[in-house]
N, CA, C, O and the ligand as a Tripos MOL2 file, in Angstrom:
@<TRIPOS>MOLECULE
protein
  313   311    79     0     0
PROTEIN
NO_CHARGES

@<TRIPOS>ATOM
      1 N          56.9790 -239.7640  143.2000 N.3       1 MET1
      2 CA         56.5000 -238.5970  143.4470 C.3       1 MET1
      3 C          57.1920 -237.5420  143.8900 C.2       1 MET1
      4 O          58.3320 -237.8200  144.2600 O.2       1 MET1
      5 N          56.8360 -236.2960  143.9810 N.am      2 PHE2
      6 CA         57.7130 -235.0360  144.3170 C.3       2 PHE2
      7 C          57.5590 -234.8890  145.8760 C.2       2 PHE2
      8 O          56.6630 -235.3270  146.5970 O.2       2 PHE2
      9 N          58.8000 -234.0720  146.2370 N.am      3 CYS3
     10 CA         59.0060 -233.9700  147.7340 C.3       3 CYS3
     11 C          58.2840 -232.6200  148.0800 C.2       3 CYS3
     12 O          58.4740 -231.6120  147.4000 O.2       3 CYS3
     13 N          57.5170 -232.6410  149.0770 N.am      4 THR4
     14 CA         56.5450 -231.4820  149.3180 C.3       4 THR4
     15 C          57.4050 -230.5050  149.9600 C.2       4 THR4
     16 O          56.9340 -229.3690  150.0120 O.2       4 THR4
     17 N          58.5890 -230.6880  150.4750 N.am      5 LYS5
     18 CA         59.7260 -229.8490  151.2110 C.3       5 LYS5
     19 C          60.6330 -229.1270  150.1100 C.2       5 LYS5
     20 O          60.7460 -227.9040  150.0200 O.2       5 LYS5
     21 N          61.1480 -229.8940  149.4340 N.am      6 CYS6
     22 CA         62.2030 -229.4040  148.4030 C.3       6 CYS6
     23 C          61.9260 -229.5150  146.9200 C.2       6 CYS6
     24 O          62.6320 -229.0060  146.0500 O.2       6 CYS6
     25 N          60.8050 -230.2460  146.7100 N.am      7 GLY7
     26 CA         60.3180 -230.4290  145.1020 C.3       7 GLY7
     27 C          61.2050 -231.3610  144.4860 C.2       7 GLY7
     28 O          61.0450 -231.5010  143.2730 O.2       7 GLY7
     29 N          62.1190 -232.0450  145.0440 N.am      8 HIS8
     30 CA         62.9920 -232.9810  144.2970 C.3       8 HIS8
     31 C          62.0520 -234.3890  143.9350 C.2       8 HIS8
     32 O          61.3220 -234.9160  144.7750 O.2       8 HIS8
     33 N          62.1830 -234.7980  142.7880 N.am      9 LYS9
     34 CA         61.5750 -235.8620  142.1360 C.3       9 LYS9
     35 C          62.0280 -237.1990  142.8920 C.2       9 LYS9
     36 O          63.2430 -237.2610  143.0840 O.2       9 LYS9
     37 N          61.3250 -238.2020  143.3200 N.am     10 ASN10
     38 CA         61.6210 -239.2410  143.9410 C.3      10 ASN10
     39 C          61.0380 -240.4420  143.3510 C.2      10 ASN10
     40 O          60.0460 -240.2590  142.6450 O.2      10 ASN10
     41 N          61.5430 -241.8630  143.5310 N.am     11 LYS11
     42 CA         60.6700 -242.8360  143.0620 C.3      11 LYS11
     43 C          59.1630 -242.9940  143.6410 C.2      11 LYS11
     44 O          58.9070 -242.5310  144.7520 O.2      11 LYS11
     45 N          58.2580 -243.5930  142.9440 N.am     12 ILE12
     46 CA         56.8590 -243.7780  143.4550 C.3      12 ILE12
     47 C          56.6250 -244.3970  144.7600 C.2      12 ILE12
     48 O          55.7220 -244.0470  145.5210 O.2      12 ILE12
     49 N          57.5280 -245.3950  145.0100 N.am     13 ASN13
     50 CA         57.3100 -245.9780  146.0140 C.3      13 ASN13
     51 C          58.3980 -245.6550  147.4600 C.2      13 ASN13
     52 O          58.4970 -246.3380  148.4790 O.2      13 ASN13
     53 N          59.0860 -244.4450  147.1210 N.am     14 ALA14
     54 CA         59.9300 -244.1320  148.2010 C.3      14 ALA14
     55 C          59.1140 -243.4140  149.4290 C.2      14 ALA14
     56 O          58.1360 -242.6780  149.2980 O.2      14 ALA14
     57 N          59.6550 -243.7450  150.4700 N.am     15 ASN15
     58 CA         59.1700 -243.3470  151.6070 C.3      15 ASN15
     59 C          59.6710 -241.8980  152.0740 C.2      15 ASN15
     60 O          58.9220 -241.0680  152.5890 O.2      15 ASN15
     61 N          60.9600 -241.7120  151.8400 N.am     16 PHE16
     62 CA         61.7960 -240.6920  152.1590 C.3      16 PHE16
     63 C          62.3710 -239.8990  151.0250 C.2      16 PHE16
     64 O          62.5580 -240.5520  149.9980 O.2      16 PHE16
     65 N          62.7220 -238.5080  150.9880 N.am     17 CYS17
     66 CA         63.2890 -237.7990  149.8630 C.3      17 CYS17
     67 C          64.5670 -238.2050  149.7170 C.2      17 CYS17
     68 O          65.2920 -238.1650  150.7110 O.2      17 CYS17
     69 N          64.9990 -238.5900  148.6800 N.am     18 SER18
     70 CA         66.8000 -238.9050  148.3420 C.3      18 SER18
     71 C          67.3450 -237.5400  148.5430 C.2      18 SER18
     72 O          68.5010 -237.5950  148.9640 O.2      18 SER18
     73 N          66.8820 -236.2870  148.3750 N.am     19 LYS19
     74 CA         67.6550 -235.2790  148.4140 C.3      19 LYS19
     75 C          67.9840 -234.4420  149.7450 C.2      19 LYS19
     76 O          69.0850 -233.9710  150.0310 O.2      19 LYS19
     77 N          66.7820 -234.3520  150.5140 N.am     20 CYS20
     78 CA         66.6780 -233.8130  151.7430 C.3      20 CYS20
     79 C          66.3280 -234.6300  152.8310 C.2      20 CYS20
     80 O          66.5290 -234.2980  153.9990 O.2      20 CYS20
     81 N          65.7810 -235.7440  152.4650 N.am     21 GLY21
     82 CA         65.7610 -236.6860  153.7460 C.3      21 GLY21
     83 C          64.1640 -236.6720  154.3090 C.2      21 GLY21
     84 O          63.8270 -237.5770  155.0720 O.2      21 GLY21
     85 N          63.3020 -235.7540  153.9670 N.am     22 SER22
     86 CA         62.1130 -235.5270  154.6200 C.3      22 SER22
     87 C          61.1470 -236.6860  154.3140 C.2      22 SER22
     88 O          61.2350 -237.3920  153.3100 O.2      22 SER22
     89 N          60.2880 -236.8050  155.2050 N.am     23 LYS23
     90 CA         59.2020 -238.0640  154.9280 C.3      23 LYS23
     91 C          58.3540 -237.5020  153.8350 C.2      23 LYS23
     92 O          57.8270 -236.3920  153.8990 O.2      23 LYS23
     93 N          58.2510 -238.3230  152.8340 N.am     24 LEU24
     94 CA         57.0110 -238.1660  151.7070 C.3      24 LEU24
     95 C          55.6350 -238.4190  152.1150 C.2      24 LEU24
     96 O          55.3470 -239.0120  153.1540 O.2      24 LEU24
     97 N          54.7790 -237.9540  151.2700 N.am     25 ASN25
     98 CA         53.5290 -238.1120  151.5130 C.3      25 ASN25
     99 C          52.9240 -239.4640  151.5980 C.2      25 ASN25
    100 O          52.5720 -240.0320  150.5640 O.2      25 ASN25
    101 N          52.7830 -240.0090  152.7460 N.am     26 ILE26
    102 CA         52.1490 -241.5390  152.6960 C.3      26 ILE26
    103 C          50.7150 -241.4340  153.4440 C.2      26 ILE26
    104 O          50.1690 -242.4840  153.7820 O.2      26 ILE26
    105 N          50.1420 -240.2830  153.6900 N.am     27 ILE27
    106 CA         48.9380 -240.0230  154.3960 C.3      27 ILE27
    107 C          47.7840 -240.9370  153.6740 C.2      27 ILE27
    108 O          46.8960 -241.4490  154.3560 O.2      27 ILE27
    109 N          47.8350 -241.0730  152.5700 N.am     28 ILE28
    110 CA         46.7970 -241.8030  151.5960 C.3      28 ILE28
    111 C          46.7760 -243.2930  152.1200 C.2      28 ILE28
    112 O          45.7570 -243.9380  152.3710 O.2      28 ILE28
    113 N          48.1340 -243.7400  152.2450 N.am     29 GLU29
    114 CA         48.2350 -245.2570  152.4990 C.3      29 GLU29
    115 C          47.5770 -245.3170  154.0590 C.2      29 GLU29
    116 O          46.7320 -246.1810  154.2900 O.2      29 GLU29
    117 N          47.9170 -244.5380  154.9380 N.am     30 HIS30
    118 CA         47.3140 -244.6690  156.2460 C.3      30 HIS30
    119 C          45.9420 -244.5890  156.2160 C.2      30 HIS30
    120 O          45.3440 -245.2260  157.0820 O.2      30 HIS30
    121 N          45.2380 -243.8870  155.3360 N.am     31 ASP31
    122 CA         43.9200 -243.9660  155.1980 C.3      31 ASP31
    123 C          43.2880 -245.1690  154.6780 C.2      31 ASP31
    124 O          42.1600 -245.5250  155.0180 O.2      31 ASP31
    125 N          44.0220 -245.7900  153.8550 N.am     32 LEU32
    126 CA         43.4540 -246.9440  153.2730 C.3      32 LEU32
    127 C          43.5860 -248.2980  154.1850 C.2      32 LEU32
    128 O          42.8160 -249.2510  154.0670 O.2      32 LEU32
    129 N          44.5450 -248.2490  154.9990 N.am     33 THR33
    130 CA         44.7630 -249.3650  155.7720 C.3      33 THR33
    131 C          43.5560 -249.9300  156.6860 C.2      33 THR33
    132 O          43.3600 -251.1430  156.7590 O.2      33 THR33
    133 N          42.7990 -249.0470  157.3410 N.am     34 PRO34
    134 CA         41.7600 -249.5350  158.1100 C.3      34 PRO34
    135 C          40.4300 -250.0020  157.1020 C.2      34 PRO34
    136 O          39.5960 -250.8080  157.5140 O.2      34 PRO34
    137 N          40.3570 -249.4380  155.8500 N.am     35 LYS35
    138 CA         39.3470 -249.7120  155.1160 C.3      35 LYS35
    139 C          39.4570 -251.1150  154.4290 C.2      35 LYS35
    140 O          38.4910 -251.7960  154.0830 O.2      35 LYS35
    141 N          40.9380 -251.4880  154.2660 N.am     36 LYS36
    142 CA         41.3370 -252.8810  153.9550 C.3      36 LYS36
    143 C          40.8600 -253.8480  154.9650 C.2      36 LYS36
    144 O          40.2170 -254.8600  154.6880 O.2      36 LYS36
    145 N          41.1870 -253.5060  156.0670 N.am     37 GLU37
    146 CA         40.9520 -254.5460  157.3060 C.3      37 GLU37
    147 C          39.5470 -254.7420  157.5250 C.2      37 GLU37
    148 O          39.2440 -255.8330  158.0100 O.2      37 GLU37
    149 N          38.5020 -253.8270  157.2460 N.am     38 VAL38
    150 CA         37.0590 -254.0070  157.3480 C.3      38 VAL38
    151 C          36.8740 -254.8630  156.1360 C.2      38 VAL38
    152 O          36.2360 -255.8870  156.3820 O.2      38 VAL38
    153 N          37.2950 -254.7120  154.7710 N.am     39 LYS39
    154 CA         36.9860 -255.5300  153.7370 C.3      39 LYS39
    155 C          37.4030 -256.8740  154.0140 C.2      39 LYS39
    156 O          36.6140 -257.7850  153.7610 O.2      39 LYS39
    157 N          38.6010 -257.1430  154.5270 N.am     40 LYS40
    158 CA         39.0940 -258.6240  154.8760 C.3      40 LYS40
    159 C          38.0880 -259.1880  155.7570 C.2      40 LYS40
    160 O          37.7120 -260.3370  155.5230 O.2      40 LYS40
    161 N          37.4910 -258.4060  156.9510 N.am     41 SER41
    162 CA         36.8130 -259.1260  157.8840 C.3      41 SER41
    163 C          35.4000 -259.5160  157.1810 C.2      41 SER41
    164 O          34.8640 -260.6040  157.3890 O.2      41 SER41
    165 N          34.8730 -258.5630  156.3640 N.am     42 MET42
    166 CA         33.5900 -258.7610  155.6560 C.3      42 MET42
    167 C          33.8190 -260.0030  154.7440 C.2      42 MET42
    168 O          32.9270 -260.8490  154.8080 O.2      42 MET42
    169 N          34.6930 -260.2170  154.0420 N.am     43 SER43
    170 CA         35.1060 -261.2470  153.0360 C.3      43 SER43
    171 C          34.9010 -262.4860  153.8340 C.2      43 SER43
    172 O          34.0110 -263.2730  153.5110 O.2      43 SER43
    173 N          35.8730 -262.7630  155.1240 N.am     44 LEU44
    174 CA         35.8260 -263.7330  155.8490 C.3      44 LEU44
    175 C          34.5300 -264.0940  156.4740 C.2      44 LEU44
    176 O          34.3970 -265.2640  156.8320 O.2      44 LEU44
    177 N          33.5190 -263.2280  156.6630 N.am     45 GLU45
    178 CA         32.4040 -263.4290  157.2320 C.3      45 GLU45
    179 C          31.5530 -264.2110  156.0460 C.2      45 GLU45
    180 O          30.7820 -265.1480  156.2570 O.2      45 GLU45
    181 N          31.8320 -263.6690  154.8380 N.am     46 LYS46
    182 CA         31.1380 -264.2010  153.6650 C.3      46 LYS46
    183 C          31.5040 -265.6400  153.5140 C.2      46 LYS46
    184 O          30.6810 -266.5530  153.4360 O.2      46 LYS46
    185 N          33.0280 -265.7970  153.4710 N.am     47 ILE47
    186 CA         33.3990 -267.3280  153.4050 C.3      47 ILE47
    187 C          33.0570 -268.1360  154.2730 C.2      47 ILE47
    188 O          32.9240 -269.2910  153.8700 O.2      47 ILE47
    189 N          32.8220 -267.9070  155.5550 N.am     48 PHE48
    190 CA         32.3330 -268.6520  156.5560 C.3      48 PHE48
    191 C          30.6860 -269.1290  156.2750 C.2      48 PHE48
    192 O          30.2010 -270.2590  156.3470 O.2      48 PHE48
    193 N          30.0890 -267.9380  155.9590 N.am     49 GLN49
    194 CA         28.7530 -268.3640  155.3950 C.3      49 GLN49
    195 C          28.5540 -269.3290  154.2840 C.2      49 GLN49
    196 O          27.6250 -270.1310  154.1820 O.2      49 GLN49
    197 N          29.6360 -269.1330  153.3880 N.am     50 VAL50
    198 CA         29.5460 -269.8580  152.1410 C.3      50 VAL50
    199 C          29.7110 -271.2770  152.6260 C.2      50 VAL50
    200 O          28.8980 -272.1410  152.2980 O.2      50 VAL50
    201 N          30.8970 -271.5730  153.5130 N.am     51 ILE51
    202 CA         31.4450 -272.7680  153.7660 C.3      51 ILE51
    203 C          30.6770 -273.6290  154.8120 C.2      51 ILE51
    204 O          30.7830 -274.8550  154.8640 O.2      51 ILE51
    205 N          29.8240 -272.8170  155.7170 N.am     52 SER52
    206 CA         28.9110 -273.3040  156.7380 C.3      52 SER52
    207 C          27.7590 -274.4340  156.0830 C.2      52 SER52
    208 O          27.3820 -275.4240  156.7100 O.2      52 SER52
    209 N          27.3870 -274.1480  154.9930 N.am     53 VAL53
    210 CA         26.3470 -275.0520  154.5500 C.3      53 VAL53
    211 C          26.8240 -276.3700  153.8740 C.2      53 VAL53
    212 O          26.2760 -277.4350  154.1620 O.2      53 VAL53
    213 N          27.7100 -276.3100  153.0910 N.am     54 PRO54
    214 CA         28.2880 -277.6890  152.7080 C.3      54 PRO54
    215 C          29.0500 -278.3380  153.8630 C.2      54 PRO54
    216 O          29.0480 -279.5670  153.9340 O.2      54 PRO54
    217 N          29.6900 -277.6230  154.7580 N.am     55 LEU55
    218 CA         30.3150 -278.3000  155.8010 C.3      55 LEU55
    219 C          29.1620 -278.9500  156.9340 C.2      55 LEU55
    220 O          29.4470 -279.9220  157.6340 O.2      55 LEU55
    221 N          28.0910 -278.3930  156.9830 N.am     56 GLY56
    222 CA         27.0250 -279.0270  157.7360 C.3      56 GLY56
    223 C          26.6270 -280.2930  156.9790 C.2      56 GLY56
    224 O          26.5770 -281.3150  157.6640 O.2      56 GLY56
    225 N          26.3360 -280.3950  155.6890 N.am     57 ILE57
    226 CA         26.0640 -281.5530  154.9340 C.3      57 ILE57
    227 C          26.9840 -282.4820  155.0680 C.2      57 ILE57
    228 O          26.6080 -283.6070  155.3980 O.2      57 ILE57
    229 N          28.3700 -282.2310  154.8460 N.am     58 VAL58
    230 CA         29.2730 -283.1350  155.1030 C.3      58 VAL58
    231 C          29.4710 -283.5320  156.4630 C.2      58 VAL58
    232 O          29.9570 -284.6630  156.4620 O.2      58 VAL58
    233 N          29.3240 -283.1440  157.4940 N.am     59 LEU59
    234 CA         29.1980 -283.3550  158.8920 C.3      59 LEU59
    235 C          28.0660 -284.4260  159.1650 C.2      59 LEU59
    236 O          28.2490 -285.4340  159.8470 O.2      59 LEU59
    237 N          26.7510 -284.0530  158.4880 N.am     60 PHE60
    238 CA         25.7000 -284.8680  158.6250 C.3      60 PHE60
    239 C          25.8370 -286.1950  158.1690 C.2      60 PHE60
    240 O          25.4260 -287.1760  158.7890 O.2      60 PHE60
    241 N          26.5760 -286.2290  156.7820 N.am     61 ALA61
    242 CA         26.8060 -287.4550  156.1220 C.3      61 ALA61
    243 C          27.7690 -288.2640  156.7520 C.2      61 ALA61
    244 O          27.6190 -289.4860  156.7300 O.2      61 ALA61
    245 N          28.8320 -287.7020  157.3660 N.am     62 VAL62
    246 CA         29.7800 -288.2940  158.1810 C.3      62 VAL62
    247 C          29.1300 -289.0220  159.3700 C.2      62 VAL62
    248 O          29.3870 -290.2030  159.6060 O.2      62 VAL62
    249 N          28.2510 -288.2660  160.1380 N.am     63 ALA63
    250 CA         27.5460 -288.8690  161.1840 C.3      63 ALA63
    251 C          26.7310 -289.8670  160.9950 C.2      63 ALA63
    252 O          26.6090 -290.7270  161.8680 O.2      63 ALA63
    253 N          25.9530 -289.9280  159.6850 N.am     64 ARG64
    254 CA         25.3720 -290.9920  159.3430 C.3      64 ARG64
    255 C          26.0890 -292.2850  159.2130 C.2      64 ARG64
    256 O          25.7830 -293.3220  159.8020 O.2      64 ARG64
    257 N          27.2530 -292.0910  158.2310 N.am     65 ILE65
    258 CA         27.9190 -293.3330  158.0450 C.3      65 ILE65
    259 C          28.5830 -293.9530  159.2240 C.2      65 ILE65
    260 O          28.7140 -295.1690  159.3640 O.2      65 ILE65
    261 N          28.9800 -293.0830  160.0320 N.am     66 SER66
    262 CA         29.5560 -293.5520  161.2870 C.3      66 SER66
    263 C          28.6760 -294.2900  162.1580 C.2      66 SER66
    264 O          29.1090 -295.2600  162.7810 O.2      66 SER66
    265 N          27.3890 -293.8880  162.2610 N.am     67 LEU67
    266 CA         26.2310 -294.3930  163.0530 C.3      67 LEU67
    267 C          26.0400 -295.8090  162.2610 C.2      67 LEU67
    268 O          25.8650 -296.8780  162.8470 O.2      67 LEU67
    269 N          26.0910 -295.6820  161.0600 N.am     68 ARG68
    270 CA         25.7170 -297.0680  160.2720 C.3      68 ARG68
    271 C          26.7090 -298.1990  160.5840 C.2      68 ARG68
    272 O          26.2920 -299.3330  160.8160 O.2      68 ARG68
    273 N          27.9330 -297.9210  160.5910 N.am     69 THR69
    274 CA         29.0900 -298.6050  160.9290 C.3      69 THR69
    275 C          28.9700 -299.0220  162.3920 C.2      69 THR69
    276 O          29.3550 -300.1430  162.7230 O.2      69 THR69
    277 N          28.5630 -298.3550  163.0940 N.am     70 LEU70
    278 CA         28.5080 -298.7030  164.6880 C.3      70 LEU70
    279 C          27.2070 -299.7020  164.8850 C.2      70 LEU70
    280 O          27.2180 -300.6930  165.6150 O.2      70 LEU70
    281 N          26.3170 -299.3490  164.2600 N.am     71 PHE71
    282 CA         25.2330 -300.3420  164.2860 C.3      71 PHE71
    283 C          25.4890 -301.8060  163.6400 C.2      71 PHE71
    284 O          24.9770 -302.8110  164.1340 O.2      71 PHE71
    285 N          26.1750 -301.8400  162.6990 N.am     72 LYS72
    286 CA         26.7420 -302.9500  162.0330 C.3      72 LYS72
    287 C          27.5030 -303.8240  162.9680 C.2      72 LYS72
    288 O          27.3400 -305.0270  163.1670 O.2      72 LYS72
    289 N          28.4880 -302.8920  163.5840 N.am     73 TYR73
    290 CA         29.4260 -303.5490  164.6230 C.3      73 TYR73
    291 C          28.5300 -304.3590  165.8010 C.2      73 TYR73
    292 O          28.6720 -305.5380  166.1250 O.2      73 TYR73
    293 N          27.8090 -303.6330  166.2100 N.am     74 TRP74
    294 CA         26.7850 -303.7190  167.3070 C.3      74 TRP74
    295 C          25.8760 -305.3090  167.0330 C.2      74 TRP74
    296 O          25.7590 -306.2140  167.8590 O.2      74 TRP74
    297 N          25.4360 -305.2810  165.9190 N.am     75 PHE75
    298 CA         24.6730 -306.5020  165.3500 C.3      75 PHE75
    299 C          25.5510 -307.6710  165.2490 C.2      75 PHE75
    300 O          25.2130 -308.8350  165.4610 O.2      75 PHE75
    301 N          26.8260 -307.2060  164.8720 N.am     76 ASN76
    302 CA         27.7380 -308.5180  164.2410 C.3      76 ASN76
    303 C          28.1760 -308.9760  165.5970 C.2      76 ASN76
    304 O          28.2980 -310.1990  165.6620 O.2      76 ASN76
    305 N          28.4220 -308.3810  166.5970 N.am     77 ASN77
    306 CA         28.9270 -308.7830  167.9570 C.3      77 ASN77
    307 C          27.8540 -309.5000  168.7980 C.2      77 ASN77
    308 O          28.2120 -310.4280  169.5240 O.2      77 ASN77
    309 N          26.4980 -309.1120  168.7450 N.am     78 SER78
    310 CA         25.5780 -309.5830  169.4430 C.3      78 SER78
    311 C          24.7830 -310.8970  168.8840 C.2      78 SER78
    312 O          23.8690 -311.3920  169.5430 O.2      78 SER78
    313 ZN         63.1040 -233.1110  149.4770 Zn       79 ZN79
@<TRIPOS>BOND
     1     1     2 1
     2     2     3 1
     3     3     4 2
     4     3     5 am
     5     5     6 1
     6     6     7 1
     7     7     8 2
     8     7     9 am
     9     9    10 1
    10    10    11 1
    11    11    12 2
    12    11    13 am
    13    13    14 1
    14    14    15 1
    15    15    16 2
    16    15    17 am
    17    17    18 1
    18    18    19 1
    19    19    20 2
    20    19    21 am
    21    21    22 1
    22    22    23 1
    23    23    24 2
    24    23    25 am
    25    25    26 1
    26    26    27 1
    27    27    28 2
    28    27    29 am
    29    29    30 1
    30    30    31 1
    31    31    32 2
    32    31    33 am
    33    33    34 1
    34    34    35 1
    35    35    36 2
    36    35    37 am
    37    37    38 1
    38    38    39 1
    39    39    40 2
    40    39    41 am
    41    41    42 1
    42    42    43 1
    43    43    44 2
    44    43    45 am
    45    45    46 1
    46    46    47 1
    47    47    48 2
    48    47    49 am
    49    49    50 1
    50    50    51 1
    51    51    52 2
    52    51    53 am
    53    53    54 1
    54    54    55 1
    55    55    56 2
    56    55    57 am
    57    57    58 1
    58    58    59 1
    59    59    60 2
    60    59    61 am
    61    61    62 1
    62    62    63 1
    63    63    64 2
    64    63    65 am
    65    65    66 1
    66    66    67 1
    67    67    68 2
    68    67    69 am
    69    69    70 1
    70    70    71 1
    71    71    72 2
    72    71    73 am
    73    73    74 1
    74    74    75 1
    75    75    76 2
    76    75    77 am
    77    77    78 1
    78    78    79 1
    79    79    80 2
    80    79    81 am
    81    81    82 1
    82    82    83 1
    83    83    84 2
    84    83    85 am
    85    85    86 1
    86    86    87 1
    87    87    88 2
    88    87    89 am
    89    89    90 1
    90    90    91 1
    91    91    92 2
    92    91    93 am
    93    93    94 1
    94    94    95 1
    95    95    96 2
    96    95    97 am
    97    97    98 1
    98    98    99 1
    99    99   100 2
   100    99   101 am
   101   101   102 1
   102   102   103 1
   103   103   104 2
   104   103   105 am
   105   105   106 1
   106   106   107 1
   107   107   108 2
   108   107   109 am
   109   109   110 1
   110   110   111 1
   111   111   112 2
   112   111   113 am
   113   113   114 1
   114   114   115 1
   115   115   116 2
   116   115   117 am
   117   117   118 1
   118   118   119 1
   119   119   120 2
   120   119   121 am
   121   121   122 1
   122   122   123 1
   123   123   124 2
   124   123   125 am
   125   125   126 1
   126   126   127 1
   127   127   128 2
   128   127   129 am
   129   129   130 1
   130   130   131 1
   131   131   132 2
   132   131   133 am
   133   133   134 1
   134   134   135 1
   135   135   136 2
   136   135   137 am
   137   137   138 1
   138   138   139 1
   139   139   140 2
   140   139   141 am
   141   141   142 1
   142   142   143 1
   143   143   144 2
   144   143   145 am
   145   145   146 1
   146   146   147 1
   147   147   148 2
   148   147   149 am
   149   149   150 1
   150   150   151 1
   151   151   152 2
   152   151   153 am
   153   153   154 1
   154   154   155 1
   155   155   156 2
   156   155   157 am
   157   157   158 1
   158   158   159 1
   159   159   160 2
   160   159   161 am
   161   161   162 1
   162   162   163 1
   163   163   164 2
   164   163   165 am
   165   165   166 1
   166   166   167 1
   167   167   168 2
   168   167   169 am
   169   169   170 1
   170   170   171 1
   171   171   172 2
   172   171   173 am
   173   173   174 1
   174   174   175 1
   175   175   176 2
   176   175   177 am
   177   177   178 1
   178   178   179 1
   179   179   180 2
   180   179   181 am
   181   181   182 1
   182   182   183 1
   183   183   184 2
   184   183   185 am
   185   185   186 1
   186   186   187 1
   187   187   188 2
   188   187   189 am
   189   189   190 1
   190   190   191 1
   191   191   192 2
   192   191   193 am
   193   193   194 1
   194   194   195 1
   195   195   196 2
   196   195   197 am
   197   197   198 1
   198   198   199 1
   199   199   200 2
   200   199   201 am
   201   201   202 1
   202   202   203 1
   203   203   204 2
   204   203   205 am
   205   205   206 1
   206   206   207 1
   207   207   208 2
   208   207   209 am
   209   209   210 1
   210   210   211 1
   211   211   212 2
   212   211   213 am
   213   213   214 1
   214   214   215 1
   215   215   216 2
   216   215   217 am
   217   217   218 1
   218   218   219 1
   219   219   220 2
   220   219   221 am
   221   221   222 1
   222   222   223 1
   223   223   224 2
   224   223   225 am
   225   225   226 1
   226   226   227 1
   227   227   228 2
   228   227   229 am
   229   229   230 1
   230   230   231 1
   231   231   232 2
   232   231   233 am
   233   233   234 1
   234   234   235 1
   235   235   236 2
   236   235   237 am
   237   237   238 1
   238   238   239 1
   239   239   240 2
   240   239   241 am
   241   241   242 1
   242   242   243 1
   243   243   244 2
   244   243   245 am
   245   245   246 1
   246   246   247 1
   247   247   248 2
   248   247   249 am
   249   249   250 1
   250   250   251 1
   251   251   252 2
   252   251   253 am
   253   253   254 1
   254   254   255 1
   255   255   256 2
   256   255   257 am
   257   257   258 1
   258   258   259 1
   259   259   260 2
   260   259   261 am
   261   261   262 1
   262   262   263 1
   263   263   264 2
   264   263   265 am
   265   265   266 1
   266   266   267 1
   267   267   268 2
   268   267   269 am
   269   269   270 1
   270   270   271 1
   271   271   272 2
   272   271   273 am
   273   273   274 1
   274   274   275 1
   275   275   276 2
   276   275   277 am
   277   277   278 1
   278   278   279 1
   279   279   280 2
   280   279   281 am
   281   281   282 1
   282   282   283 1
   283   283   284 2
   284   283   285 am
   285   285   286 1
   286   286   287 1
   287   287   288 2
   288   287   289 am
   289   289   290 1
   290   290   291 1
   291   291   292 2
   292   291   293 am
   293   293   294 1
   294   294   295 1
   295   295   296 2
   296   295   297 am
   297   297   298 1
   298   298   299 1
   299   299   300 2
   300   299   301 am
   301   301   302 1
   302   302   303 1
   303   303   304 2
   304   303   305 am
   305   305   306 1
   306   306   307 1
   307   307   308 2
   308   307   309 am
   309   309   310 1
   310   310   311 1
   311   311   312 2
@<TRIPOS>SUBSTRUCTURE
     1 MET1         2 RESIDUE 1 A MET
     2 PHE2         6 RESIDUE 1 A PHE
     3 CYS3        10 RESIDUE 1 A CYS
     4 THR4        14 RESIDUE 1 A THR
     5 LYS5        18 RESIDUE 1 A LYS
     6 CYS6        22 RESIDUE 1 A CYS
     7 GLY7        26 RESIDUE 1 A GLY
     8 HIS8        30 RESIDUE 1 A HIS
     9 LYS9        34 RESIDUE 1 A LYS
    10 ASN10       38 RESIDUE 1 A ASN
    11 LYS11       42 RESIDUE 1 A LYS
    12 ILE12       46 RESIDUE 1 A ILE
    13 ASN13       50 RESIDUE 1 A ASN
    14 ALA14       54 RESIDUE 1 A ALA
    15 ASN15       58 RESIDUE 1 A ASN
    16 PHE16       62 RESIDUE 1 A PHE
    17 CYS17       66 RESIDUE 1 A CYS
    18 SER18       70 RESIDUE 1 A SER
    19 LYS19       74 RESIDUE 1 A LYS
    20 CYS20       78 RESIDUE 1 A CYS
    21 GLY21       82 RESIDUE 1 A GLY
    22 SER22       86 RESIDUE 1 A SER
    23 LYS23       90 RESIDUE 1 A LYS
    24 LEU24       94 RESIDUE 1 A LEU
    25 ASN25       98 RESIDUE 1 A ASN
    26 ILE26      102 RESIDUE 1 A ILE
    27 ILE27      106 RESIDUE 1 A ILE
    28 ILE28      110 RESIDUE 1 A ILE
    29 GLU29      114 RESIDUE 1 A GLU
    30 HIS30      118 RESIDUE 1 A HIS
    31 ASP31      122 RESIDUE 1 A ASP
    32 LEU32      126 RESIDUE 1 A LEU
    33 THR33      130 RESIDUE 1 A THR
    34 PRO34      134 RESIDUE 1 A PRO
    35 LYS35      138 RESIDUE 1 A LYS
    36 LYS36      142 RESIDUE 1 A LYS
    37 GLU37      146 RESIDUE 1 A GLU
    38 VAL38      150 RESIDUE 1 A VAL
    39 LYS39      154 RESIDUE 1 A LYS
    40 LYS40      158 RESIDUE 1 A LYS
    41 SER41      162 RESIDUE 1 A SER
    42 MET42      166 RESIDUE 1 A MET
    43 SER43      170 RESIDUE 1 A SER
    44 LEU44      174 RESIDUE 1 A LEU
    45 GLU45      178 RESIDUE 1 A GLU
    46 LYS46      182 RESIDUE 1 A LYS
    47 ILE47      186 RESIDUE 1 A ILE
    48 PHE48      190 RESIDUE 1 A PHE
    49 GLN49      194 RESIDUE 1 A GLN
    50 VAL50      198 RESIDUE 1 A VAL
    51 ILE51      202 RESIDUE 1 A ILE
    52 SER52      206 RESIDUE 1 A SER
    53 VAL53      210 RESIDUE 1 A VAL
    54 PRO54      214 RESIDUE 1 A PRO
    55 LEU55      218 RESIDUE 1 A LEU
    56 GLY56      222 RESIDUE 1 A GLY
    57 ILE57      226 RESIDUE 1 A ILE
    58 VAL58      230 RESIDUE 1 A VAL
    59 LEU59      234 RESIDUE 1 A LEU
    60 PHE60      238 RESIDUE 1 A PHE
    61 ALA61      242 RESIDUE 1 A ALA
    62 VAL62      246 RESIDUE 1 A VAL
    63 ALA63      250 RESIDUE 1 A ALA
    64 ARG64      254 RESIDUE 1 A ARG
    65 ILE65      258 RESIDUE 1 A ILE
    66 SER66      262 RESIDUE 1 A SER
    67 LEU67      266 RESIDUE 1 A LEU
    68 ARG68      270 RESIDUE 1 A ARG
    69 THR69      274 RESIDUE 1 A THR
    70 LEU70      278 RESIDUE 1 A LEU
    71 PHE71      282 RESIDUE 1 A PHE
    72 LYS72      286 RESIDUE 1 A LYS
    73 TYR73      290 RESIDUE 1 A TYR
    74 TRP74      294 RESIDUE 1 A TRP
    75 PHE75      298 RESIDUE 1 A PHE
    76 ASN76      302 RESIDUE 1 A ASN
    77 ASN77      306 RESIDUE 1 A ASN
    78 SER78      310 RESIDUE 1 A SER
    79 ZN79       313 GROUP 0 **** ****
């Protein structure tokens, strides 16, 4: 990118001008940061929604199996 102060051509990912040392335009990156965070939280909510259904089924199955084994032990002991 070009320096806004002296017009020197710098690397694309450079934060400061290599000629005059002034800060290069990174306002666009600052504007993108909150949007990314919003997207992340939204995707996390979606992941939780997707996981909650099979997780509930698995928990129900585990509870059933554990209850069965508990009843078996109870009948064997008495
Ligand atoms: Zn410069």
